[in-house]
C-alpha positions in Angstrom: -91.6 -49.4 29.9 -88.9 -47.1 28.7 -89.7 -44.2 26.3 -88.9 -45.4 22.8 -88.1 -43.9 19.4 -88.8 -45.6 16.1 -85.6 -45.8 14.1 -83.9 -47.9 11.4 -80.6 -49.5 10.7 -79.6 -51.5 7.6 -82.8 -53.1 6.3 -84.6 -53.3 9.6 -86.9 -51.1 11.7 -86.4 -50.9 15.4 -87.4 -49.2 18.6 -84.5 -47.7 20.6 -84.5 -45.7 23.8 -85.3 -42.0 23.2 -82.1 -40.0 23.5 -80.0 -37.3 21.8 -77.5 -39.8 20.3 -75.4 -37.2 18.6 -74.5 -35.7 21.9 -74.0 -38.8 23.9 -70.5 -40.0 24.7 -69.7 -43.7 24.7 -69.8 -43.8 28.5 -73.1 -42.0 28.6 -74.7 -44.8 26.5 -74.3 -47.2 29.5 -76.8 -45.0 31.4 -79.6 -45.6 28.9 -82.3 -47.8 30.2 -81.6 -50.1 27.2 -78.2 -50.0 25.6 -78.0 -48.9 22.0 -74.8 -47.6 20.4 -75.2 -46.0 17.0 -71.4 -45.7 16.7 -71.2 -49.5 16.3 -73.4 -49.6 13.2 -70.3 -50.3 11.1 -69.4 -53.2 13.4 -72.8 -54.7 12.7 -72.4 -54.0 9.0 -69.3 -56.0 9.1 -71.0 -58.9 10.9 -73.8 -59.1 8.3 -71.3 -59.1 5.4 -69.1 -61.7 7.1 -72.1 -64.0 7.8 -73.0 -63.8 4.1 -69.5 -64.7 3.2 -69.0 -67.4 5.8 -72.2 -69.4 5.6 -70.4 -71.9 3.3 -68.1 -72.7 6.3 -70.9 -73.8 8.7 -73.9 -74.2 6.4 -77.2 -72.9 7.7 -76.5 -70.4 10.5 -78.1 -70.8 13.9 -77.2 -67.7 15.8 -77.0 -66.7 19.5 -76.9 -62.9 20.0 -75.5 -63.2 23.6 -75.7 -59.6 24.7 -78.5 -58.4 22.5 -79.6 -55.1 24.1 -82.2 -53.9 21.5 -81.7 -57.0 19.4 -80.5 -55.0 16.4 -77.6 -57.3 15.4 -79.6 -60.5 15.6 -82.6 -59.0 13.8 -80.4 -57.6 11.0 -78.9 -61.0 10.7 -82.3 -62.6 10.4 -83.5 -60.2 7.8 -80.3 -59.3 5.8 -78.3 -62.6 5.6 -80.9 -64.2 6.2 -80.3 -66.3 9.3 -83.3 -68.7 9.8 -82.8 -69.1 13.6 -81.8 -66.4 16.1 -81.6 -66.7 19.9 -81.5 -63.3 21.7 -80.3 -62.8 25.3 -80.0 -59.9 27.7 -79.9 -59.7 31.5 -81.9 -56.4 31.5 -85.6 -57.3 31.6 -86.4 -53.9 29.9 -84.1 -54.8 27.1 -85.9 -58.1 26.6 -89.2 -56.2 26.3 -87.6 -54.0 23.6 -86.2 -57.1 21.8 -89.6 -58.7 21.7 -91.1 -55.5 20.3 -88.4 -55.3 17.6 -88.9 -59.0 16.7 -92.6 -58.4 16.2 -92.0 -55.2 14.3 -89.8 -57.1 11.8 -92.1 -60.1 11.7 -89.5 -62.8 12.7 -91.3 -64.1 15.9 -91.6 -67.6 14.5 -87.8 -68.0 14.1 -86.7 -66.1 17.3 -86.4 -66.9 21.0 -85.6 -64.4 23.8 -83.8 -65.3 27.0 -83.4 -63.1 30.1 -80.3 -64.6 31.6 -76.7 -63.8 32.6 -74.6 -64.0 29.5 -71.9 -66.0 31.3 -74.4 -68.7 32.3 -76.8 -69.0 29.4 -74.4 -71.0 27.2 -74.2 -73.7 30.0 -78.0 -73.7 30.2 -78.3 -74.2 26.5 -75.6 -76.9 26.6 -77.6 -78.9 29.2 -80.8 -78.4 27.3 -79.1 -79.6 24.1 -80.0 -76.4 22.3 -77.5 -76.1 19.4 -76.3 -72.9 17.8 -73.3 -72.7 15.4 -72.6 -68.9 15.6 -72.3 -66.9 18.8 -71.8 -63.2 18.8 -70.2 -61.6 21.8 -70.4 -57.8 21.7 -70.0 -56.4 25.3 -69.2 -52.9 26.5 -65.7 -53.7 27.7 -63.9 -57.0 27.8 -65.4 -60.1 26.2 -63.3 -62.4 28.4 -66.1 -63.5 30.9 -68.2 -64.8 28.0 -65.6 -66.6 25.8 -65.2 -69.8 27.8 -69.0 -70.4 28.2 -69.6 -69.7 24.5 -66.8 -72.0 23.4 -68.1 -74.7 25.7 -71.5 -74.5 24.0 -69.9 -74.6 20.5 -67.5 -77.4 21.4 -70.1 -80.1 20.7 -70.1 -79.2 17.0 -67.7 -80.3 14.3 -67.4 -76.7 13.1 -68.7 -73.4 14.3 -67.9 -69.7 14.4 -67.4 -67.2 17.3 -67.7 -63.4 16.7 -66.1 -61.2 19.3 -65.8 -57.5 20.0 -63.5 -56.0 22.5 -63.5 -52.3 23.6 -61.2 -52.6 26.7 -58.4 -51.2 24.5 -56.4 -49.4 27.2 -55.9 -52.9 28.8 -55.1 -54.7 25.5 -52.9 -51.9 24.2 -50.5 -51.9 27.1 -51.5 -49.1 29.4 -52.2 -51.6 32.2 -49.9 -54.6 31.7 -50.8 -56.3 35.0 -54.5 -56.0 34.3 -54.0 -57.4 30.8 -52.2 -60.4 32.3 -54.9 -60.9 34.9 -57.7 -60.8 32.3 -56.1 -62.4 29.2 -53.0 -64.2 30.6 -50.7 -62.1 28.4 -48.3 -59.2 28.9 -48.9 -56.1 26.8 -46.7 -53.0 26.9 -47.0 -49.7 25.1 -45.0 -50.0 21.8 -45.5 -48.4 18.4 -47.5 -51.4 17.3 -49.5 -51.9 20.5 -52.8 -52.1 18.6 -51.4 -55.1 16.6 -50.3 -56.7 19.9 -53.7 -56.1 21.5 -55.5 -57.7 18.6 -53.2 -60.7 18.7 -53.5 -61.1 22.5 -57.3 -61.3 22.1 -56.9 -63.9 19.4 -54.4 -65.9 21.4 -56.6 -65.8 24.5 -59.5 -67.3 22.5 -57.2 -69.9 20.8 -55.9 -71.2 24.2 -59.4 -71.6 25.6 -60.6 -73.3 22.4 -57.6 -75.7 22.6 -58.5 -76.7 26.2 -61.9 -77.9 24.7 -60.2 -79.8 21.9 -60.9 -77.1 19.3 -58.6 -75.7 16.6 -59.0 -72.1 15.7 -58.7 -70.3 12.4 -59.1 -66.6 12.0 -60.8 -65.5 8.7 -61.1 -61.8 9.7 -59.7 -59.8 12.6 -59.2 -56.1 12.7 -58.9 -52.9 14.6 -61.3 -50.0 13.9 -62.3 -46.8 15.7 -62.6 -47.8 19.4 -62.9 -51.6 19.1 -61.3 -54.8 18.0 -63.5 -57.2 16.0 -62.6 -60.9 15.3 -64.4 -63.9 13.8 -62.9 -67.3 14.8 -63.7 -70.6 13.1 -63.7 -73.4 15.6 -63.0 -77.0 14.4 -63.2 -80.0 16.6 -59.7 -81.6 16.5 -58.7 -83.0 19.8 -55.6 -84.7 18.4 -54.3 -81.6 16.6 -55.5 -78.8 18.8 -52.3 -78.5 20.9 -50.0 -78.9 17.9 -51.9 -76.2 16.1 -51.6 -74.0 19.2 -47.8 -74.4 19.4 -47.6 -73.4 15.7 -49.6 -70.2 16.1 -49.0 -68.9 19.6 -45.9 -67.2 20.7 -44.2 -64.1 21.9 -42.7 -60.9 20.5 -39.5 -59.7 22.1 -39.0 -56.0 21.9 -36.0 -53.8 22.8 -37.1 -50.4 24.2 -33.7 -49.0 23.5 -33.1 -49.7 19.8 -36.6 -50.9 18.9 -35.4 -54.3 17.6 -38.2 -56.9 17.7 -38.7 -60.5 16.7 -41.2 -63.3 17.2 -40.8 -66.7 18.9 -43.1 -69.7 19.0 -44.0 -71.3 22.3 -41.5 -74.2 21.9 -38.5 -72.1 20.9 -35.7 -70.9 23.1 -36.1 -67.2 23.9 -32.9 -65.0 24.1 -32.3 -63.1 27.4 -31.2 -59.8 25.7 -31.5 -57.8 22.5 -29.8 -59.4 19.6 -29.0 -56.0 18.1 -27.7 -53.9 21.0 -27.5 -56.4 23.9 -29.8 -54.3 26.1 -32.7 -55.6 28.2 -35.9 -56.7 26.3 -39.6 -56.9 27.1 -41.7 -59.9 26.3 -45.1 -59.4 24.8 -47.6 -62.2 24.9 -48.3 -65.0 24.6 -50.3 -64.0 21.6 -51.5 -65.3 18.2 -48.6 -65.0 15.8 -50.3 -66.7 12.8 -52.4 -65.2 10.1 -55.7 -63.5 10.9 -57.3 -63.5 7.4 -58.8 -65.9 4.9 -58.4 -64.3 1.5 -61.6 -65.7 0.1 -63.7 -64.7 3.1 -62.2 -61.2 3.2 -62.9 -60.8 -0.5 -66.5 -62.0 -0.2 -67.0 -59.8 2.9 -65.7 -56.7 0.9 -68.2 -57.6 -1.9 -71.1 -58.1 0.5 -70.6 -55.2 2.9 -73.0 -52.3 2.7 -71.7 -49.5 5.0 -71.4 -45.7 5.1 -68.1 -46.2 6.9 -65.5 -45.7 4.2 -62.6 -46.1 6.7 -63.8 -49.6 7.6 -63.9 -50.5 3.9 -60.4 -49.2 3.5 -59.2 -51.3 6.4 -60.7 -54.4 4.8 -59.1 -53.7 1.5 -55.7 -53.2 3.1 -56.2 -56.4 5.2 -56.7 -58.4 2.0 -53.2 -57.4 0.8 -51.5 -57.3 4.3 -48.4 -59.2 5.2 -50.5 -60.9 7.8 -48.2 -63.3 9.6 -45.8 -60.5 10.7 -47.0 -59.5 14.2 -45.7 -55.9 14.1 -45.4 -52.9 11.9 -43.0 -49.9 11.5 -44.5 -46.4 11.9 -42.8 -44.4 9.2 -43.2 -41.0 10.9 -41.5 -42.5 13.9 -38.7 -44.0 11.8 -38.2 -40.6 9.9 -38.1 -38.7 13.2 -35.6 -41.1 14.7 -33.2 -40.8 11.7 -33.7 -37.1 11.3 -34.9 -37.3 7.7 -37.9 -36.2 5.7 -41.1 -38.2 6.0 -40.9 -41.5 4.0 -43.6 -42.4 1.5 -45.2 -45.7 2.4 -45.5 -46.9 -1.2 -41.8 -46.1 -1.8 -40.5 -48.1 1.1 -42.8 -51.0 0.3 -41.5 -51.1 -3.3 -37.9 -51.0 -2.0 -38.4 -53.8 0.5 -40.0 -56.0 -2.2 -37.1 -55.2 -4.6 -34.8 -56.6 -1.9 -36.8 -59.8 -1.5 -38.8 -58.9 1.6 -42.6 -59.3 1.8 -44.1 -55.8 2.6 -47.5 -54.1 2.8 -49.4 -51.4 4.5 -51.0 -52.1 7.9 -54.8 -52.0 8.1 -54.3 -50.7 11.7 -52.0 -47.8 10.9 -52.1 -46.3 7.4 -48.7 -44.6 7.7 -47.0 -47.8 8.6 -45.4 -50.8 6.8 -45.6 -54.5 7.7 -42.6 -56.5 6.9 -40.5 -59.3 8.5 -37.3 -57.2 7.7 -35.4 -56.1 10.7 -35.5 -52.5 12.1 -31.8 -52.1 11.0 -32.6 -53.0 7.4 -35.7 -50.8 7.3 -33.7 -47.9 8.7 -30.9 -48.5 6.1 -33.4 -48.4 3.3 -35.2 -45.3 4.7 -31.9 -43.4 4.5 -31.4 -44.3 0.8 -34.9 -43.4 -0.4 
């Protein structure tokens, strides 16, 4: 048995591997005998707040913590939401021993089950055994892609369910390795000023396409970028007749001109131009990706009310997300715009006010605080920037 340290998080007590967590880098955490990442506490804070807000969507929550490690997320859900049924899983047998200790420590043994299986095969096993859950949480170290299809398969039997997904393979999703992104997610990503927005939408689009193949329609009540991860919650609704129609409405591409930085979005069924509409130069195609909204105002509001976190930046992102122009799949970095025009730095609030005065929706971006989200063209943004 690994050497353990008694600790706490949220309202729960837990045993974690003994280590100097203040000095450990994220890569070093993988070398622990049982994985525990204190830097992801705010991610778990968000999950608890979301589940409190979203229980009205699916009723009584039955949760599968697919990559449970110490079991902290599932145990917190059981105690703090509270979730009456939690299934825990980890391939590491030592992790399963720690999970059982933590379940006993928090006195939830009667409502918990622990599996010691590969996370990509457990959902198929549960499907065959007719074990039903309506919320699956996928929180891997790296890409969630291998676990999305099995999880959606298990949830596809239900009329409505929720999938919670974390991705930390950000260099892939943010465009540093375009071919690898295409291989894993079936989408092209390139390094542009709004790459983090593109990466988040590629993840959502990937999940939506898999869901549609199982006759499920996806809605995204909360999705965001924070620190070193993307986090998304997806509501899945069985809708075989409308799934493809919904997909066509919400999946598309961004065309981006590297020369003049013109950009625009196209749906899957629209004709895509061959060159930049502004300067006629060659363009790059980003996607396919989710180009619809990724927030439900009521759920975001309830999540903000319910969240208990020491992470003030996460709270700020949620508050900006509530007001964000969410169906515009890009933003303009104002420092970048100012440098390009050779002018003094532009105040975000001033540009937003000016855009709104000219009839354009405009807001801050939860991803980049010195940026503006608006459907207005680059040319128009630059013309306003010169005036203010």
